[in-house]
N, C-alpha and C positions, 0 to 999 in steps of 0.2 A: 749684436745690433740692437738699437733702441726700438721700442714698440712702434713709434711713429714711422721710423724708417722701414720697418717690416711691413707695415700696412701699405706704404707707398709702393714697395716692391711687389706686394700682393696684387695691386692694381695693374702693374706692368705684366705680371705673370698671367693675369686674366686676359689681357690683350694678346699676349703671346699665344695662349691656348686658342684664341679666336682666329689665329692666323695672321695677325698684324705684325708688321716689322718692328721688333723691339730689341734693343741692345741690353742684354742682361748676362752677367757672368754666371756660369754654373754654380759658383759658390754662393751667389746672392739668392738664386732659386732654391738651393739646398737650405740656406738659412731660413727662408720663408716656409719651406716644407717642414723644417724642424719645429718652427713656431706653431704651424698647423697641427702637427702631430701631438703637441702638448695640449692643444685645445680639443681636437677631435680626430682620432685615428682614421675614421672613415673619410673625412675630408682630405686628410693627408694622402691616402691611397687613391682617392678620386683624382686629385690634381696630378699625382705622379703618373697615372696611366694616360692622362691627356697631354702630357708634355710632348713636344716634337721629337721624333725619333732620333734626330741628329744631336739632341742635347741630353737625352735620357741617360745614356751611359755615364757621361761626365757628371751629371747631377747625382747619380747613385754613388759614385766614388767620393763625392764631397760630403755625403751624409755620415753622421756618427755610426759606429759599428752596429748598435742595436737596431736603429732605423734602417740601416743598409740591409740587414738580414730580413727585416719585415718586407722591405721593397722587393728583394729577390724572391721571397716566398709568394708575394702577391702577383708578380708578373708571369706571363706564360713563357714557355720555352722559346717560341717564335719571337716574342718581344725582347727577351734577353739576348737572343742570337743577333737580332737586328741592332741592338744597342752596342754589342761588342764589335760588330763589323764596322761601325762608324767611329770607333776609337783608334788612336795610335796604338801600335803593337804593345808598348810598355803598359799603357793604361788598360788595354784589352786583357793582357795577362793578369794584371792586378784584379780585375773584375771576375775573371774566370776562377782565380784562387779564392776570392770571396764566395763565389757560388759553391765551390768545392767544400768550403768550411760549413756551409749550410746543408748541402746535400750532394754527396758524390754522384749519385745516380742522375740528379738534375744536371750536374756539370757535364756528364757524358752526353746527355740528350741535347744540351745546348751546343756542345762542340760538334755533334753530328749534324746540326742545322747551320753550321758555318761553312763557307766555301773551303774546299779541300786544301788549297794553297795557304790560306790564312790560318786554318786549323793546324797545319804542320808547323807554321811559324810560331804560333802560340805555344804549342806543345814543346817545341825546342826551347823556348824561353822559360817555360815552367820547369824544364829539366834541370836548370841551374839551381844551386843551393842559394838560400837567401843571403848567405855571407859572401857571395861571388858577384862580380860586376855584371855578368850576363843576366842576372835576375832583374836588373834595373835598366836594361838596354832597350832602346827603341830602334827598330830595324829600318824605319823610313829615313833615308839620308839622300842628300843630293850629291851625286858623284859625277866627276868628269874624267875623261881619259887623256893620257899624255899627248896623244896625237890628234886630239879634238881641238877645234878652235874655240875661242871664248864666245864668239858669236853663236856658234852651234849650241854650245852649252846653255847660253842665256835663252835661246829660243826654246830649248827643251824644258828649261825651268819654267818658262812662261806657260807652256802647255800643261805641265804637271800642277802648277798652281791653279790654273783654270779648272782642271778636272777634280781638284780637291785632294789629290794624292799626296801632296806635301804641305806641311805647315811649319811655321817658325823656322824658316831657313835663313841662317845667318852666314853660313860658310859653304865653300865648295870643297869636297874631298876628292883630291886628285889621285887616281889609281892607274896602275898599268893594266895591260890586257889580262893579267893573272889576278886582278883585283887587289894587288898589294898596295897598301897606302903609301903614297910618296910625298904628299904635301897637303896642307890645309890652308885655304886662302879665304879671308873674309870677303864678303860681297862688296863691302865699301872700298876694298883695295882693287877688286876685279874691274870695277867700272873705270878705273884710271888708265887701264892698258888699252892698247890698240886691239879692237875686237877681232881683227884678222889674225892676230898672233895665236900660236898654239900653246897649250899649257906647259909643254916640255921646255918652251923658251923662257918661261917666267918663274919656274919653281926653284931656281938656284938661290933665290933670296933666302937668307937664313931665317927671316921672319916666318917663313912658311914651313919650317921644319915641324913635322907632325908630333904632337904630344898625344900619346895613346896608352891604353891598358889592354891586357888580354881579357877574354871573357871570364877566365877563372881567377883573375886578380881579386884578393880579398877586398871587400867593400871599404874597409878602414883605410886602405891605401888609396882607393879612389877618392875618398873624402879629402885625404891629405893632398892629393894632386890638385883638386879644385881650390884648396886653400893656398897652396904654394904658387900655383900659376895664375890665380885669380881668374878661373875659367867660368864660362857660362855653359859650355858644352864640351864633352870629352869623347874622342873617338875610341871605339872598341874593335880590336882585331883578334884574329886567331893566332895560334902559335907560329904560323908561317907569315904573319904580317898582313893577311888578307882582311879587308874591311868587312866588319859584321854589322856595325850599327853605331849608335851614339848614346851617351847618357847626358841628360839635360839637368841644369841646375835646380829646376823645380823638384825633381825627384830627390836630389841630394839634400835640399832644404827640408823636405818632408821627412827624410830618413834621419837627419840630425835632430829634428824636432821630436821624432818618435823615440830616439835613443835617449834624449835629455829627459823626456817625460817618463820613460821607463826607469831611468836612474833615480829620478826624484821619488817616484812611487816606491821603488825598491828600498831606498834609504829610509822611507817611512814605514816599511813593512806591509805595503798594500800592493795589490796586483792590478795592472792597468786594465786588462780585459774585464775583470770583475767590476771595477769602479765604473766602467761604461754601462754596466747592466743596471736596469731599473728594478731588478728583483732585490728587495730589501733583505730578505732572508739569506740569499746567496752572498751578498756583500757583508752582512753581519757575520756569517759563518767563516768567511775567509779572513776577515780582520781578527776574529776571535782567536784563531790559531796563533797569530803573532802576539796577541795580548796574553795568551796562556803561557807562551815562552817567556814573555816579559815578566809575568807574575812569578815564574820559577826563579828568574834571576833576582827579582826583588826579595823573594824569600831567602835566597842565598845571602844577599847583603844584610838582611835582618838577622840571620843566624850569626853573622860576624859581629853585629852589634850586641847580640845576646851573650856573646863570650865576655863582654865587658859591662854587663848590667850592674855589677857591684861598683865599678869605677864611676859609672854615670850617676848612680844613686848618691855616691859620696861627693861628687862634683857636678852639680846640676847644670852649671854653665856649659858643660860639654854638649848637652842636648840642644842648647841654643845655637852653638857654633857648628855642630856636626853637619847640618845640611849645606853650609857654605862651602866646605871642603869638597863634598861630592858634586855640588852644582858647578863649581869652578872647573873641576876635573872633567866633568861631562861636556861642558861648553868648549873647553880647549881641545878635547878629543874630537868633538864634532867638526871643529874647524879643520883639523888635520885630516880627518876622514874624508871630508868633502873635497879637499884639494887633491888627495891621493886618488880617490875614486874617479875624479874628473880626468886626471892625467892618465890613468889606466884606460879609461874609455876612449881617450884621444890617441892612445898608443905612444904617449910621450915617455912612459917608463914601463919597465917590466921587472921580473925577479932578478934578471942578470945585471941590469944597470941601476938598481934601486938604492945602492949604498949611499949615493950623494943625496938623494931625496930623503932617505931615512935619517941621515945625519942632520940635514937642514931642519926637518920637522922636529927632531928631538931637541936640537939646540934652541930653536924658537920657543918650544914649550918650557925648556929649562930656564931661559932668560925671563920669560913671562912669570914662571914660578917664583923666581927670585924677587922680581919686582912686586908681585902681589903678596909674597910672603912678608916683605917689609911692611906693606900697606896694612894687611890684615893683622899682622903681629902687633903693630902699634894700636890699631883699633881695639883689638881684644884686651890689650894691656890697659888702655884708658877706660874701656867699657867696664871691665870687671876688676880694675885696679890690681892686676896680677901679672907680673912680668913673665913668670914661668908659663902661664897660660898662653901669653903672646908668643913665647918661644915654641910651644907645642904646635899651635896652629900654623905658625910660619914654616916649621919643618915639614909638617904634614902637607902643606900647600905645595912646597917644592917637590916632594916625593910624588904626589898625585898628578901634578901637571906634567912632570917628567914621564910618568907612566902613560898619561893620556897622549902625549906626543908620540912616544915610541909605539904604543899599541894601536893608536889611530892610524899610523902608517903601516905597521907590520901586518895587521889583521886583513885588510883588503888585498895586500900583496900576497899573503899566504893563501887566501881563498882563490885568487887568480891562479896561483901556482898549481893548486890541486884541481883546477878546472871548474870551480864554482863561480857564480856571479859575485864579484866583490861588493856589489851594492846590497845584495840580499843577505841579511843577517849580520852585517858588519856593525850596525848601530846597536843591536841587541848585545852582541859580544862586547863591544866597547863600553857600553853602559855598565855591564857586569864588572868589567875590569876596574873602571874608575870608581864605582861604588865600593867594591870590596877593598881595593887598595887604599882608597881615601879613608874609609871608616877604620880599617885595620891600622893604618899609619897613625891616624889622629888619636884613636882610643888607646892604641898600644903605647904610643909615646906619652900620652897622658898618664897611663898607669905607671910607667917607669919614672917620669919626671915629677909628676904632681903627687903621686901616692907611693912612690918607691922608698 
């Protein structure tokens, strides 16, 4: 946000704190608090503690990780417990997990100050693995029974909305007396029916066939469901088909964003959690490990060059053209690597069905190799007036781009196969391959063709 906009939001936050009726989204308030934190941490904490209780939890969840931790440490057990009780179950679970990351003892104290029913609900949600649908589930849903009339259900919905027990209701989940999900009806459709009709009389319409997942469904499959069915919300059931809750699109958007951010950071050899930290020493230390690995691979490439030092001394033009071969291979490999890592992240390919992707990426790299072999071969020939030199760099270009395409695809697939994150370390390994293969091919061919 622009500074001017933040100052205007700050004025609105002041009014909100004074008890005036102000419409501000929690993300706007969090943005202003972040701005305050950079100016004065004391002011940040002062404003945080003065926020209305019904907004406090949502605002904390919108803060960056480092400020979120400071906020949790600054608030009392009672304040945290009140904030959690005013959140929807999925958001409450997220905040409890954040508190656990800061202090496990504090987490237990906070849970002990929450109503027993809500505490059990949150503990059940916390019990799911982060890779399972249940971990992102919200238990607050509006359900109606087969033998209930539409009028009765709407009256009940009105009361639930008035009491603040439900929010963002767009659908009615129709269940039988055993709580098994039978249909999902949008509210916009519901108002078209005769209100005296019962739900069992209208659920035969194929439009209302429920789309759902179980609580243990892998989250990657949940994301795919949202994409395939263009959903805004997805029902969650148990193994017997009983309705447990729902997953909303905002959680899926956040999850996809987190995964994309993680992949980008990993490809660059940095860690997301560390990068959010303001501790310069910690960030420097974590980045230094990857740079150390990169230094080792660079030395390896230099050792390959050292094998041909006599060749370079006799033919100085090789030193001028050598970086071009390595650079083209590195860029081609990065293109392939990015595509394959993304497909792996989306579940579009795996080790079993990778043959087609591997063939495609290798062929693309080979064709590009042939195109740029001709281009670079002609440039080297004209530049140094040496047709043999043009032939050497052309052949080396084909070999290195072919290697870049093949290894750019196979490295992340192999890392996934052995259970490692395909984004972590792939770029370092690929750079090693393209540098070593590129230099060895170029200088080796030069020794044979030019000096042989």
